[in-house]
C-alpha beads as a LAMMPS data file, in Angstrom:
LAMMPS data file: protein, C-alpha beads

187 atoms
186 bonds

1 atom types
1 bond types

-500.0 500.0 xlo xhi
-500.0 500.0 ylo yhi
-500.0 500.0 zlo zhi

Masses

1 110.0

Atoms # bond

1 1 1 0.045 -0.017 0.106
2 1 1 2.825 2.402 0.838
3 1 1 4.414 1.664 -2.547
4 1 1 1.292 2.576 -4.219
5 1 1 1.203 5.998 -2.469
6 1 1 4.789 6.621 -3.309
7 1 1 4.118 5.848 -6.905
8 1 1 0.964 7.992 -7.000
9 1 1 2.898 10.870 -5.239
10 1 1 5.713 10.594 -7.826
11 1 1 3.277 10.669 -10.706
12 1 1 1.448 13.584 -9.212
13 1 1 4.722 15.390 -8.468
14 1 1 5.899 14.696 -12.095
15 1 1 2.588 16.090 -13.502
16 1 1 2.959 19.142 -11.369
17 1 1 6.650 19.650 -12.523
18 1 1 5.566 19.091 -16.234
19 1 1 2.654 21.624 -15.811
20 1 1 4.906 24.089 -14.121
21 1 1 7.539 23.802 -16.970
22 1 1 5.052 24.078 -19.645
23 1 1 3.537 27.251 -17.988
24 1 1 6.966 28.726 -17.435
25 1 1 7.782 28.031 -21.202
26 1 1 4.474 29.433 -22.308
27 1 1 4.991 32.614 -20.097
28 1 1 8.560 33.090 -21.423
29 1 1 7.422 32.709 -25.005
30 1 1 4.520 35.214 -24.377
31 1 1 6.854 37.690 -22.690
32 1 1 9.303 37.458 -25.593
33 1 1 6.458 37.841 -28.059
34 1 1 5.087 40.904 -25.945
35 1 1 8.558 42.477 -25.999
36 1 1 8.938 42.106 -29.755
37 1 1 5.364 43.349 -30.212
38 1 1 5.873 46.364 -27.897
39 1 1 8.960 47.404 -30.001
40 1 1 6.958 46.963 -33.226
41 1 1 3.796 48.528 -32.016
42 1 1 5.735 51.756 -31.512
43 1 1 5.873 51.889 -35.260
44 1 1 2.051 52.074 -35.343
45 1 1 2.272 55.630 -34.242
46 1 1 3.393 56.433 -37.884
47 1 1 0.317 54.696 -39.455
48 1 1 -1.955 57.832 -39.786
49 1 1 0.938 59.787 -41.371
50 1 1 1.787 56.767 -43.719
51 1 1 -1.888 56.603 -44.730
52 1 1 -1.989 60.279 -45.614
53 1 1 1.342 60.103 -47.435
54 1 1 0.182 57.043 -49.399
55 1 1 -2.762 59.187 -50.700
56 1 1 -0.811 62.152 -51.698
57 1 1 1.474 62.572 -54.637
58 1 1 5.049 61.661 -53.938
59 1 1 7.938 60.441 -55.905
60 1 1 7.501 56.766 -56.759
61 1 1 10.119 55.291 -54.532
62 1 1 9.089 57.166 -51.467
63 1 1 5.397 56.267 -52.088
64 1 1 6.269 52.607 -52.560
65 1 1 8.241 52.482 -49.335
66 1 1 5.441 54.339 -47.465
67 1 1 2.861 51.878 -48.876
68 1 1 4.993 48.858 -48.024
69 1 1 5.400 50.141 -44.364
70 1 1 1.697 50.975 -44.160
71 1 1 0.775 47.326 -45.282
72 1 1 3.285 45.876 -42.774
73 1 1 1.647 47.932 -39.996
74 1 1 -1.827 46.810 -41.098
75 1 1 -0.719 43.181 -41.146
76 1 1 0.806 43.563 -37.701
77 1 1 -2.477 45.095 -36.353
78 1 1 -4.517 42.286 -37.980
79 1 1 -2.210 39.577 -36.515
80 1 1 -2.345 41.108 -32.981
81 1 1 -6.115 41.667 -33.018
82 1 1 -6.696 38.082 -34.336
83 1 1 -4.107 36.589 -31.913
84 1 1 -2.590 34.826 -34.940
85 1 1 0.890 34.114 -33.805
86 1 1 1.950 32.467 -37.160
87 1 1 0.773 35.576 -39.063
88 1 1 2.524 37.795 -36.378
89 1 1 5.797 35.854 -36.837
90 1 1 5.473 36.288 -40.630
91 1 1 5.156 39.966 -40.285
92 1 1 8.083 40.101 -37.913
93 1 1 10.076 38.125 -40.324
94 1 1 9.182 40.767 -42.997
95 1 1 10.244 43.553 -40.662
96 1 1 13.510 41.746 -39.877
97 1 1 14.129 41.617 -43.799
98 1 1 13.239 45.319 -43.997
99 1 1 16.077 46.293 -41.619
100 1 1 18.623 43.554 -42.619
101 1 1 20.831 45.863 -44.630
102 1 1 21.559 48.974 -42.610
103 1 1 22.708 50.949 -45.708
104 1 1 19.562 50.297 -47.602
105 1 1 17.203 50.678 -44.700
106 1 1 18.776 54.095 -43.596
107 1 1 18.470 55.331 -47.178
108 1 1 14.921 54.335 -47.381
109 1 1 14.343 55.832 -44.004
110 1 1 15.829 59.118 -45.201
111 1 1 13.522 59.188 -48.212
112 1 1 10.540 58.498 -45.929
113 1 1 11.438 61.199 -43.514
114 1 1 11.955 63.609 -46.419
115 1 1 8.351 63.021 -47.293
116 1 1 6.921 62.874 -43.913
117 1 1 9.038 65.368 -42.039
118 1 1 10.170 67.991 -44.519
119 1 1 10.846 70.514 -41.705
120 1 1 13.196 68.259 -40.016
121 1 1 15.096 67.223 -43.066
122 1 1 15.290 70.873 -44.221
123 1 1 16.812 71.851 -40.836
124 1 1 19.414 69.096 -40.989
125 1 1 20.377 69.997 -44.533
126 1 1 20.562 73.677 -43.772
127 1 1 23.176 72.802 -41.102
128 1 1 25.358 71.128 -43.652
129 1 1 24.996 67.520 -42.555
130 1 1 26.224 64.775 -44.821
131 1 1 23.965 61.947 -46.156
132 1 1 25.613 59.660 -43.544
133 1 1 25.022 62.195 -40.706
134 1 1 21.384 62.702 -41.831
135 1 1 20.937 58.830 -41.912
136 1 1 22.193 58.757 -38.149
137 1 1 19.640 61.491 -37.378
138 1 1 16.893 59.561 -39.087
139 1 1 17.683 56.595 -36.820
140 1 1 17.490 58.780 -33.787
141 1 1 14.125 60.170 -35.082
142 1 1 13.008 56.377 -35.316
143 1 1 13.677 56.178 -31.596
144 1 1 16.996 54.354 -31.459
145 1 1 19.703 55.429 -28.993
146 1 1 23.309 55.934 -29.830
147 1 1 24.314 52.497 -28.571
148 1 1 21.608 50.759 -30.618
149 1 1 22.631 52.869 -33.808
150 1 1 26.319 51.929 -33.358
151 1 1 25.378 48.213 -33.088
152 1 1 22.995 48.358 -36.042
153 1 1 25.243 50.304 -38.328
154 1 1 28.429 48.396 -37.176
155 1 1 30.133 51.841 -36.961
156 1 1 32.794 52.079 -34.321
157 1 1 33.099 55.738 -35.063
158 1 1 29.457 56.512 -34.330
159 1 1 30.088 58.682 -31.334
160 1 1 32.728 60.756 -33.381
161 1 1 30.044 61.243 -35.933
162 1 1 27.654 62.295 -33.421
163 1 1 30.103 64.897 -32.089
164 1 1 30.438 66.375 -35.596
165 1 1 26.608 66.337 -35.977
166 1 1 26.200 68.220 -32.652
167 1 1 28.705 70.942 -33.847
168 1 1 26.997 71.326 -37.132
169 1 1 23.605 71.630 -35.318
170 1 1 25.042 74.169 -32.989
171 1 1 24.552 72.003 -29.900
172 1 1 27.007 72.619 -27.123
173 1 1 28.514 70.228 -24.666
174 1 1 25.794 71.016 -21.989
175 1 1 22.868 71.169 -24.386
176 1 1 20.301 68.372 -24.693
177 1 1 21.196 64.997 -26.150
178 1 1 20.989 64.693 -29.894
179 1 1 18.071 62.219 -29.710
180 1 1 15.942 64.827 -27.685
181 1 1 16.945 67.466 -30.264
182 1 1 15.850 65.413 -33.195
183 1 1 12.693 64.413 -31.418
184 1 1 11.903 68.154 -30.942
185 1 1 12.360 68.688 -34.707
186 1 1 9.790 66.038 -35.335
187 1 1 7.075 67.964 -33.471

Bonds

1 1 1 2
2 1 2 3
3 1 3 4
4 1 4 5
5 1 5 6
6 1 6 7
7 1 7 8
8 1 8 9
9 1 9 10
10 1 10 11
11 1 11 12
12 1 12 13
13 1 13 14
14 1 14 15
15 1 15 16
16 1 16 17
17 1 17 18
18 1 18 19
19 1 19 20
20 1 20 21
21 1 21 22
22 1 22 23
23 1 23 24
24 1 24 25
25 1 25 26
26 1 26 27
27 1 27 28
28 1 28 29
29 1 29 30
30 1 30 31
31 1 31 32
32 1 32 33
33 1 33 34
34 1 34 35
35 1 35 36
36 1 36 37
37 1 37 38
38 1 38 39
39 1 39 40
40 1 40 41
41 1 41 42
42 1 42 43
43 1 43 44
44 1 44 45
45 1 45 46
46 1 46 47
47 1 47 48
48 1 48 49
49 1 49 50
50 1 50 51
51 1 51 52
52 1 52 53
53 1 53 54
54 1 54 55
55 1 55 56
56 1 56 57
57 1 57 58
58 1 58 59
59 1 59 60
60 1 60 61
61 1 61 62
62 1 62 63
63 1 63 64
64 1 64 65
65 1 65 66
66 1 66 67
67 1 67 68
68 1 68 69
69 1 69 70
70 1 70 71
71 1 71 72
72 1 72 73
73 1 73 74
74 1 74 75
75 1 75 76
76 1 76 77
77 1 77 78
78 1 78 79
79 1 79 80
80 1 80 81
81 1 81 82
82 1 82 83
83 1 83 84
84 1 84 85
85 1 85 86
86 1 86 87
87 1 87 88
88 1 88 89
89 1 89 90
90 1 90 91
91 1 91 92
92 1 92 93
93 1 93 94
94 1 94 95
95 1 95 96
96 1 96 97
97 1 97 98
98 1 98 99
99 1 99 100
100 1 100 101
101 1 101 102
102 1 102 103
103 1 103 104
104 1 104 105
105 1 105 106
106 1 106 107
107 1 107 108
108 1 108 109
109 1 109 110
110 1 110 111
111 1 111 112
112 1 112 113
113 1 113 114
114 1 114 115
115 1 115 116
116 1 116 117
117 1 117 118
118 1 118 119
119 1 119 120
120 1 120 121
121 1 121 122
122 1 122 123
123 1 123 124
124 1 124 125
125 1 125 126
126 1 126 127
127 1 127 128
128 1 128 129
129 1 129 130
130 1 130 131
131 1 131 132
132 1 132 133
133 1 133 134
134 1 134 135
135 1 135 136
136 1 136 137
137 1 137 138
138 1 138 139
139 1 139 140
140 1 140 141
141 1 141 142
142 1 142 143
143 1 143 144
144 1 144 145
145 1 145 146
146 1 146 147
147 1 147 148
148 1 148 149
149 1 149 150
150 1 150 151
151 1 151 152
152 1 152 153
153 1 153 154
154 1 154 155
155 1 155 156
156 1 156 157
157 1 157 158
158 1 158 159
159 1 159 160
160 1 160 161
161 1 161 162
162 1 162 163
163 1 163 164
164 1 164 165
165 1 165 166
166 1 166 167
167 1 167 168
168 1 168 169
169 1 169 170
170 1 170 171
171 1 171 172
172 1 172 173
173 1 173 174
174 1 174 175
175 1 175 176
176 1 176 177
177 1 177 178
178 1 178 179
179 1 179 180
180 1 180 181
181 1 181 182
182 1 182 183
183 1 183 184
184 1 184 185
185 1 185 186
186 1 186 187
């Protein structure tokens, strides 16, 4: 009889451990998914502007880029609302492909900001920033910080470039950070 209770207790304990591990794995996957979604949902703030830009005349390349991003945001919204994880993963894969080549992505980002934020782009160009420096500013406008930009662009001299950008923008040592300055230009 004692052996039966020991076996029953071991089976019950095993079931509890398996259930706990399954719940832990599910929670971990959900948190990872939520973290990725939170980063990507931030892009949804640009949806109204993208919709407006897709309906106004613009040069063909910028219009295609805006329409593509608009469609990705729409797909992401549909996947989140429908809780379709496979669809969501497909959209995330599309977004990863979109940013896979930093040189291409930053050039496209510059074109989009030229259409969506002409005031910001005019200010940057008036200050004499090079294309590379404008690209860096566009990445700041997207919401990245300096460390993330350095890692994404694989540019070990990023902070030297930022120093040059700050000088050209007329920002002193004790003025606000460049990301705050760029965000102010977006307003």
